C-alpha positions in Angstrom: 59.5 -102.6 -62.2 58.9 -99.6 -64.4 55.1 -100.0 -64.3 55.1 -100.4 -60.6 57.2 -97.3 -60.1 54.9 -95.4 -62.4 51.9 -96.5 -60.3 53.6 -95.4 -57.1 54.4 -92.1 -58.6 50.7 -91.6 -59.7 49.6 -92.5 -56.1 52.0 -89.9 -54.7 50.7 -87.3 -57.1 47.1 -88.0 -56.1 48.1 -87.8 -52.5 49.7 -84.4 -53.1 46.5 -83.2 -54.9 44.4 -84.4 -52.0 46.6 -82.5 -49.5 46.4 -79.3 -51.6 42.6 -79.5 -52.1 42.0 -80.3 -48.4 43.8 -77.3 -47.1 41.5 -74.5 -45.9 41.6 -71.5 -48.3 43.6 -68.5 -47.1 41.9 -65.3 -45.6 40.6 -62.9 -48.3 42.5 -60.1 -46.5 44.1 -59.3 -43.2 40.7 -58.3 -41.9 38.5 -61.1 -43.4 38.0 -64.8 -42.9 38.5 -67.2 -45.8 35.8 -67.3 -48.5 32.8 -69.5 -47.7 31.4 -72.1 -50.2 28.7 -70.9 -52.5 25.5 -71.2 -50.4 21.8 -70.5 -50.6 19.5 -70.0 -47.6 15.7 -69.7 -47.6 14.1 -67.0 -45.4 13.4 -69.5 -42.6 17.2 -70.2 -42.3 18.6 -66.7 -41.9 18.3 -63.5 -39.9 19.5 -60.1 -40.9 20.9 -57.7 -38.2 22.7 -54.4 -38.0 25.3 -53.1 -35.5 27.4 -50.0 -35.0 30.8 -48.9 -33.9 29.9 -45.6 -32.3 32.7 -43.1 -31.8 32.8 -39.9 -29.8 35.3 -37.9 -31.9 35.8 -35.2 -29.3 37.2 -37.7 -26.8 38.5 -40.4 -29.2 36.4 -43.0 -27.4 34.0 -45.8 -28.4 30.6 -46.7 -27.0 30.7 -50.2 -25.5 28.0 -51.9 -23.6 28.4 -54.1 -20.5 25.9 -56.7 -19.4 26.0 -56.7 -15.6 24.4 -60.0 -14.9 26.2 -62.2 -17.5 29.3 -60.0 -17.3 30.3 -59.5 -20.9 31.0 -56.6 -23.2 29.6 -56.0 -26.7 28.7 -53.5 -29.4 25.1 -52.3 -30.0 23.6 -54.7 -32.5 20.2 -56.3 -33.2 17.8 -57.9 -35.6 16.2 -56.0 -38.4 12.4 -55.7 -38.1 10.1 -56.5 -41.0 9.9 -53.5 -43.4 12.9 -51.8 -41.8 16.1 -50.9 -43.7 19.5 -52.1 -42.4 20.5 -48.4 -41.9 17.4 -47.7 -39.8 17.9 -50.9 -37.8 21.5 -49.9 -37.0 20.4 -46.5 -35.7 17.5 -47.9 -33.7 19.6 -50.6 -32.1 22.3 -48.2 -31.2 19.8 -45.9 -29.5 17.9 -48.7 -27.8 20.9 -50.5 -26.4 23.2 -47.6 -25.6 20.8 -44.8 -24.8 22.7 -42.4 -27.1 21.2 -40.7 -30.2 23.6 -41.8 -32.9 24.2 -40.4 -36.3 26.2 -42.0 -39.1 29.8 -41.0 -39.6 30.7 -40.4 -43.2 34.1 -41.8 -44.0 36.4 -42.7 -46.9 35.8 -46.5 -46.8 37.1 -49.4 -48.9 33.6 -50.4 -50.1 33.3 -52.6 -53.1 29.8 -51.2 -53.9 29.6 -49.5 -57.3 28.5 -45.9 -57.7 25.2 -45.1 -59.5 25.3 -44.0 -63.1 25.2 -40.3 -62.1 28.0 -40.7 -59.6 30.5 -43.3 -60.7 33.0 -41.9 -58.2 30.7 -42.3 -55.2 32.7 -45.2 -53.7 35.7 -42.9 -53.5 33.8 -40.1 -51.7 32.7 -39.9 -48.1 30.0 -42.5 -47.6 28.1 -44.4 -44.9 28.2 -47.9 -46.4 28.5 -50.9 -44.1 32.1 -51.6 -43.3 31.9 -55.2 -42.1 29.6 -58.3 -42.3 29.7 -61.0 -39.6 27.9 -64.4 -39.6 27.0 -66.6 -36.6 25.2 -69.9 -36.9 22.2 -70.4 -34.6 20.4 -73.6 -33.5 16.7 -74.4 -33.5 14.7 -72.0 -31.4 11.1 -71.6 -30.2 8.8 -68.8 -31.3 5.5 -69.0 -29.4 4.3 -72.6 -30.1 6.5 -73.1 -33.2 9.9 -74.6 -33.5 12.0 -72.7 -36.0 14.9 -74.4 -37.9 18.5 -73.5 -37.4 20.1 -70.8 -39.6 22.7 -68.1 -40.1 22.6 -64.6 -38.5 24.2 -62.0 -40.8 25.1 -58.7 -39.2 25.9 -55.6 -41.2 28.2 -53.2 -39.3 28.2 -49.4 -39.7 30.1 -46.5 -38.1 28.3 -43.9 -36.1 29.1 -40.9 -33.9 27.8 -38.9 -31.0 28.7 -35.3 -30.1 30.8 -34.2 -27.1 27.7 -33.2 -25.1 25.8 -36.5 -25.8 23.6 -37.7 -23.0 22.9 -41.3 -22.3 19.1 -41.4 -22.0 17.3 -43.7 -19.6 14.4 -46.0 -20.5 15.4 -46.8 -24.1 16.2 -50.5 -23.5 13.9 -53.5 -23.9 12.8 -55.4 -20.8 15.5 -58.1 -21.3 18.1 -55.4 -21.6 17.8 -53.6 -18.3 21.2 -55.0 -17.1 23.0 -53.1 -19.9 25.4 -50.3 -19.1 26.9 -48.0 -21.6 30.6 -47.0 -21.3 32.8 -44.7 -23.3 36.2 -46.5 -23.7 39.4 -45.8 -25.5 39.7 -48.1 -28.6 42.6 -49.9 -26.8 40.4 -50.7 -23.7 37.5 -51.7 -26.0 39.7 -54.2 -27.7 40.7 -55.8 -24.4 37.0 -56.3 -23.4 35.2 -57.3 -26.6 35.2 -60.8 -28.1 37.7 -61.3 -31.0 35.1 -60.8 -33.7 33.7 -57.5 -32.5 37.2 -56.4 -31.6 38.2 -56.9 -35.2 35.3 -54.8 -36.3 36.4 -52.0 -33.9 40.0 -52.3 -35.0 39.0 -52.0 -38.7 36.7 -49.1 -38.0 39.6 -47.3 -36.3 41.7 -47.7 -39.4 39.0 -46.2 -41.6 38.8 -43.2 -39.2 42.5 -42.8 -39.4 42.5 -43.2 -43.2 39.8 -40.5 -43.5 41.8 -38.1 -41.2 44.9 -38.6 -43.3 43.0 -37.8 -46.5 41.6 -34.6 -44.9 45.1 -33.6 -43.9 46.3 -34.2 -47.5 43.4 -32.2 -48.9 44.1 -29.3 -46.5 47.8 -29.3 -47.4 46.9 -29.2 -51.1 44.5 -26.4 -50.5 47.2 -24.4 -48.6 49.7 -25.1 -51.4 47.2 -23.9 -54.1 46.4 -20.8 -52.1 50.1 -19.9 -51.7 50.7 -20.4 -55.4 47.8 -18.1 -56.3 48.9 -15.4 -53.9 52.5 -15.5 -55.1 51.6 -15.4 -58.8 52.2 -12.2 -60.8 49.2 -10.1 -61.6 47.4 -11.1 -64.8 48.0 -8.5 -67.5 45.0 -6.4 -68.5 43.2 -7.7 -71.5 43.4 -5.6 -74.7 
């Protein structure tokens, strides 16, 4: 009886271990998905792309694009060309798809990238590092007469800005993009129209903008405090 009870107990323990190990891992943060298993992809099985959340600070609005024929909303994004940097790809795609000439918006981000030896504090300064990465699996596809294998599409997301007098230019879009329309929407309206993934990118971008504004306010307050302290201090005595 004792050995049988011991065997049952061991089976129950193994069952508990299986349940624990079969549970999906938790998200890495409130903004991120759970970690993915260690993976390795050859160049034939991945694509790199870049996208942008483009703000117009003067109006507190976001550039969102609408596809008239297929009736969906999205952020400017596209594949990186051969020899092109991700940063250049982000700016190019933002211009081609939206019609706006976009510049990067330096912000205080939460980047995990290290600073170079000469600027160890660079991650804690204003920077234009990517703020998000998203992945989407794609199936086999045709390129000319060749069938390409399936893979992963990795998009690096940046934050950009346009001035108050920005003009949406005509003729910037590719032939298959003529049904695109650019709209300036409040972040709240953008979140209602975008798919959940891109909505999360916009939401996170908004928190970084707010975080940066808060830091600026604190810096101004410290500057005013230091200025007031200096003006109220007694005159320094003349040196002898």
